[in-house]
C-alpha positions in Angstrom: 0.0 0.0 0.0 1.4 3.3 -1.1 1.6 6.0 1.6 0.2 9.4 0.7 1.8 12.8 1.2 -0.4 13.5 4.2 0.9 10.4 5.9 4.5 11.3 5.2 4.0 15.0 6.2 2.3 14.0 9.4 5.1 11.6 10.3 7.8 14.3 9.6 6.0 16.8 11.8 5.4 14.2 14.5 9.1 13.1 14.6 10.3 16.7 14.7 7.9 17.6 17.5 8.7 14.5 19.5 12.5 15.1 19.0 12.1 18.7 20.4 10.1 17.5 23.4 12.6 14.7 24.0 15.5 17.2 24.0 13.7 19.5 26.4 13.3 16.6 28.8 16.7 14.9 28.2 19.0 17.9 28.3 18.2 18.8 31.9 19.1 15.3 33.0 22.4 15.5 31.1 23.1 18.9 32.7 22.3 17.3 36.1 24.8 14.4 35.5 27.5 16.6 34.0 27.2 19.3 36.7 27.5 16.8 39.5 31.1 16.2 38.3 32.0 19.9 38.4 33.7 21.7 41.2 31.7 23.6 43.7 33.4 26.9 42.9 32.7 26.5 39.2 29.0 25.8 39.8 28.7 28.9 42.1 30.5 31.2 39.6 29.2 29.9 36.3 26.1 28.0 37.1 25.0 24.6 35.7 26.5 23.7 32.4 26.7 20.9 29.8 30.5 21.0 29.9 32.1 21.1 33.3 35.0 23.6 33.4 36.6 22.2 36.5 36.2 18.4 37.0 35.7 17.3 40.5 34.6 14.2 42.4 34.3 15.8 45.8 30.5 15.4 45.9 30.7 11.7 45.1 33.6 11.2 47.5 31.5 12.8 50.2 28.5 10.5 49.5 30.7 7.3 49.3 32.9 8.3 52.3 31.4 5.3 54.0 30.6 2.9 51.0 29.3 0.1 53.2 26.6 2.5 54.4 25.5 3.3 50.8 25.6 -0.3 49.7 23.6 -1.4 52.7 21.0 1.3 52.0 20.9 0.3 48.3 20.2 -3.4 49.3 17.5 -2.5 51.7 15.8 -0.2 49.2 16.0 -2.8 46.4 14.5 -5.5 48.7 11.8 -3.2 50.0 10.9 -2.0 46.5 10.8 -5.5 45.0 8.9 -7.2 47.8 6.6 -4.2 48.4 5.7 -3.7 44.8 5.0 -7.4 44.2 2.9 -7.7 47.4 1.1 -4.4 46.7 0.2 -5.4 43.1 -1.1 -8.8 44.1 -3.3 -7.6 47.0 -4.5 -4.5 45.1 -5.5 -6.6 42.1 -7.2 -9.0 44.4 -9.2 -6.2 46.1 -10.0 -4.7 42.6 -11.2 -8.1 41.4 -13.5 -8.5 44.5 -15.0 -5.1 43.9 -15.4 -5.9 40.2 -17.4 -9.1 40.8 -21.1 -8.3 40.7 -22.0 -11.3 42.9 -20.1 -9.9 45.9 -22.9 -8.6 48.1 -21.2 -5.7 49.8 -18.8 -4.6 47.0 -20.3 -1.1 46.8 -20.0 -0.7 50.5 -16.4 -1.9 50.4 -15.6 0.6 47.5 -17.2 3.4 49.5 -15.2 2.4 52.6 -11.9 2.5 50.7 -12.8 5.8 49.0 -13.8 7.3 52.3 -10.3 6.7 53.8 -8.8 8.8 51.0 -10.9 11.8 52.1 -10.7 11.5 55.9 -8.1 9.9 58.2 -7.4 9.8 61.9 -4.4 12.1 61.8 -0.7 11.7 62.3 -0.6 11.0 66.1 -3.1 8.0 66.1 -1.3 6.7 62.9 2.0 6.7 64.6 0.7 5.3 67.9 -1.0 2.4 66.2 2.0 1.4 64.1 4.6 1.9 66.8 2.8 0.9 70.0 0.2 -1.6 68.9 1.7 -3.2 65.8 5.3 -2.8 67.2 6.6 -1.9 63.8 9.1 0.7 64.9 12.7 -0.2 63.9 11.3 -3.0 61.8 11.9 -3.2 58.1 8.3 -4.5 57.6 7.1 -0.9 58.3 8.8 0.2 55.1 6.8 -2.5 53.1 3.4 -2.3 54.9 2.9 1.5 55.1 2.9 2.3 51.3 1.2 -1.1 50.6 -2.2 0.1 49.6 -3.2 3.0 47.5 -6.9 3.3 46.9 -6.5 5.2 43.7 -4.5 2.4 42.2 -7.2 -0.2 43.3 -9.9 1.8 41.6 -7.9 2.0 38.4 -7.3 -1.7 38.5 -11.0 -2.4 39.1 -11.9 -0.2 36.1 -9.3 -2.0 34.0 -10.7 -5.4 34.9 -14.2 -4.3 34.2 -13.3 -2.9 30.8 -11.0 -5.6 29.5 -12.2 -8.9 31.0 -15.7 -10.0 29.8 -18.1 -11.5 32.3 -18.7 -14.4 29.9 -15.0 -15.5 30.3 -15.4 -15.7 34.1 -18.7 -17.6 33.7 -17.1 -20.0 31.3 -14.3 -20.7 33.7 -16.8 -21.3 36.5 -18.7 -23.8 34.3 -15.5 -25.6 33.7 -15.0 -26.0 37.4 -12.5 -23.2 38.2 -12.7 -21.7 41.7 -12.5 -18.0 42.4 -8.9 -18.0 43.4 -8.0 -20.1 40.3 -9.9 -17.6 38.1 -8.0 -14.8 39.7 -4.6 -16.4 39.3 -5.0 -17.9 35.8 -7.3 -15.5 34.1 -7.5 -12.1 35.8 -3.8 -11.6 36.6 -2.4 -12.7 33.1 -5.0 -10.5 31.3 -4.2 -7.5 33.5 -0.5 -7.2 32.5 -0.8 -3.7 31.0 -2.4 -2.3 34.1 -0.1 -4.3 36.4 3.0 -3.0 34.5 1.9 0.7 34.6 0.6 0.7 38.2 3.6 -1.4 39.3 5.9 1.4 38.0 4.1 4.0 40.1 4.2 1.7 43.2 7.9 0.9 42.7 8.6 4.7 42.5 6.7 5.3 45.7 8.7 2.6 47.5 12.0 3.8 46.0 11.5 7.5 46.9 10.0 6.9 50.3 12.1 8.7 53.0 9.3 9.9 55.2 8.4 6.4 56.6 12.0 5.6 57.8 12.2 9.1 59.3 9.1 8.3 61.4 9.7 4.7 62.4 13.4 3.7 61.8 16.1 4.7 64.3 18.6 1.9 63.7 21.2 3.1 61.2 21.6 -0.4 59.6 18.0 -0.3 58.5 18.1 3.1 56.7 17.0 2.9 53.1 18.8 4.9 50.3 16.7 8.0 50.2 16.8 8.6 54.0 20.5 8.0 54.1 21.1 10.6 51.4 18.8 13.0 53.2 20.9 12.6 56.4 24.1 13.2 54.5 22.7 16.4 52.9 21.4 17.6 56.3 24.8 17.0 58.0 26.6 18.8 55.2 24.2 21.8 55.5 24.6 21.9 59.3 28.4 21.7 59.0 28.6 24.4 56.4 26.4 26.8 58.4 28.6 26.2 61.5 31.9 26.7 59.7 31.1 29.5 57.3 32.0 32.2 59.8 35.1 30.4 61.1 37.1 29.5 58.1 36.4 29.2 54.4 35.9 25.5 53.6 35.1 24.1 50.1 32.0 22.3 51.1 30.3 20.9 48.0 26.7 21.8 48.9 25.3 22.4 45.4 27.2 19.6 43.6 26.3 17.3 46.5 22.6 17.8 45.7 23.2 16.9 42.0 25.3 13.9 42.9 22.7 12.7 45.3 20.0 12.9 42.6 22.2 10.8 40.3 22.8 8.2 43.0 19.2 8.2 44.1 17.9 7.8 40.6 20.1 4.7 40.3 18.6 1.4 39.0 15.0 2.6 39.2 15.4 4.7 36.0 16.0 1.4 34.0 12.6 0.1 35.1 10.6 2.3 32.7 11.8 0.8 29.4 10.5 -2.6 30.5 7.0 -1.4 31.2 6.8 1.2 28.4 4.8 -0.9 25.9 2.1 -1.5 28.5 2.1 2.0 30.0 -0.4 3.9 27.8 -2.9 1.1 27.4 -2.8 0.3 31.1 -3.4 3.8 32.3 -6.0 4.8 29.7 -8.2 1.7 30.0 -8.1 1.9 33.8 -8.7 5.6 34.1 -11.3 6.4 31.5 -14.0 3.8 32.0 -15.9 4.5 35.1 
């Protein structure tokens, strides 16, 4: 089939437009990485640049001053992200499937209860007391997995995705063939929900990876600190030291380049997750979000 001029012109304009948008989003990241290898004086005097005038590793040396601490934080973060994302996806999809089933008697009441908790909550103090004093999760790595485990918004998206992509007749056929509810969930619902699981899983993984607030609230043992909270503590200690010493003696404390280097280190392996879920991303989000 011969392609018309309109098709060719549309593709040319599309590629040019996407290239410009891509450059606008990619160049700042390049500036971030390059500037993290510049010296503190050069950043202060010349600002961020694509080509560092004075190469320096001071920021990275400061971060990896205690490499065991960073490696341990990386391991904890990777384990928490992998376990938490898998568990959250499984339980969220199960909750979404229960609310999707029309034969579940109180599914609307359950949906209202979940939605109600997104509007109103008990406040920070009861939240802390319950987790620390009643569930005894303080200084326990389980708190890093359990606290971000459920997101009602994701459950509702998954429910809408299942409703829009899995026909009722398929479920009924499986029942007629003798499949139980859990078998239907494992062998039909989960495999057919891959686009939604991939896209929602990316958001959940980012939530776990970037979580520094939960360890700040519940973790006091240094050997349980995840990556983001460890970097936060390093930055805080550098800021405090710089403020104390600035009137005593001039010290080349890499405050600005440290922030850039921390961003590079914190981005880490999580940035490579997106290409694996990209092909499912648009379909998973649009099908789950549009149909009500």
